[in-house]
C-alpha positions as CSV (number, residue, x, y, z in Angstrom):
1,M,0.0,-0.1,-0.1
2,V,1.4,3.4,-0.8
3,L,0.2,6.5,0.7
4,P,0.6,9.9,-0.7
5,I,2.9,12.3,1.4
6,Y,2.5,15.5,-0.7
7,S,-1.0,16.4,-1.8
8,K,-1.0,20.1,-2.7
9,G,-3.5,20.8,-0.1
10,G,-5.7,17.8,0.3
11,V,-5.6,15.8,3.1
12,P,-5.4,12.0,2.2
13,S,-7.1,9.4,4.7
14,I,-8.0,5.9,5.3
15,T,-11.1,5.0,7.2
16,K,-13.1,1.9,7.9
17,V,-15.8,4.3,9.3
18,T,-19.0,4.2,7.0
19,P,-19.3,7.6,5.4
20,F,-22.1,9.8,7.0
21,S,-22.8,7.3,9.6
22,A,-21.4,9.8,12.4
23,A,-23.0,12.7,14.0
24,N,-22.8,15.7,12.5
25,S,-22.5,19.3,14.0
26,A,-21.1,22.6,13.0
27,I,-21.7,23.8,16.6
28,G,-20.7,21.9,19.9
29,I,-19.0,18.5,20.6
30,K,-21.1,16.4,18.2
31,G,-19.0,17.5,15.1
32,E,-15.4,16.6,16.9
33,T,-13.7,13.6,15.4
34,T,-13.6,12.2,19.1
35,F,-17.3,11.7,19.2
36,F,-17.8,8.0,18.1
37,K,-21.8,7.8,18.9
38,Y,-23.7,6.4,15.9
39,Q,-20.5,5.5,13.7
40,K,-20.7,2.4,12.1
41,V,-17.5,0.5,11.2
42,Q,-17.4,-1.6,8.3
43,D,-15.1,-4.7,7.2
44,K,-13.2,-3.0,4.3
45,T,-11.5,0.3,3.9
46,V,-13.9,3.1,2.3
47,T,-13.3,3.5,-1.4
48,T,-14.1,6.6,-3.4
49,A,-16.9,4.9,-5.1
50,D,-18.3,3.9,-1.7
51,Y,-18.0,7.5,-0.5
52,E,-19.5,9.1,-3.7
53,K,-22.7,6.6,-3.4
54,A,-23.2,7.2,0.5
55,Y,-22.7,11.1,-0.4
56,K,-25.4,10.9,-3.1
57,N,-27.9,9.1,-0.7
58,W,-27.0,11.3,2.0
59,L,-27.8,14.5,-0.1
60,K,-31.1,12.6,-0.9
61,E,-32.1,11.9,2.8
62,K,-31.2,15.5,3.5
63,E,-33.4,16.8,0.9
64,E,-36.4,14.8,2.1
65,S,-35.7,15.6,5.7
66,N,-35.6,19.3,4.9
67,K,-38.8,19.2,2.9
68,K,-40.5,17.4,5.9
69,A,-39.3,20.1,8.2
70,Q,-40.4,22.8,6.0
71,E,-44.1,21.4,5.8
72,E,-44.2,20.8,9.4
73,L,-43.1,24.6,10.0
74,A,-45.6,25.8,7.9
75,K,-48.3,24.1,9.7
76,H,-46.8,25.4,13.0
77,V,-46.8,29.0,11.9
78,K,-50.3,29.3,10.5
């Protein structure tokens, strides 16, 4: 296995944590890398294809969740 040591600003990483399975937060402790709750570990290393598939699924779920939240907010405001 060869790991790049120079990446022009990018940060290469290897992980077995399933992408987007961990808690996510812009504020507070849940966005830190030391918060392990909800993380799912898989047997094999995450590939670029795995990540891209998980990212597309996450975007779809996020869109549905935001739409539902907007509908509930509209009912609440009336």
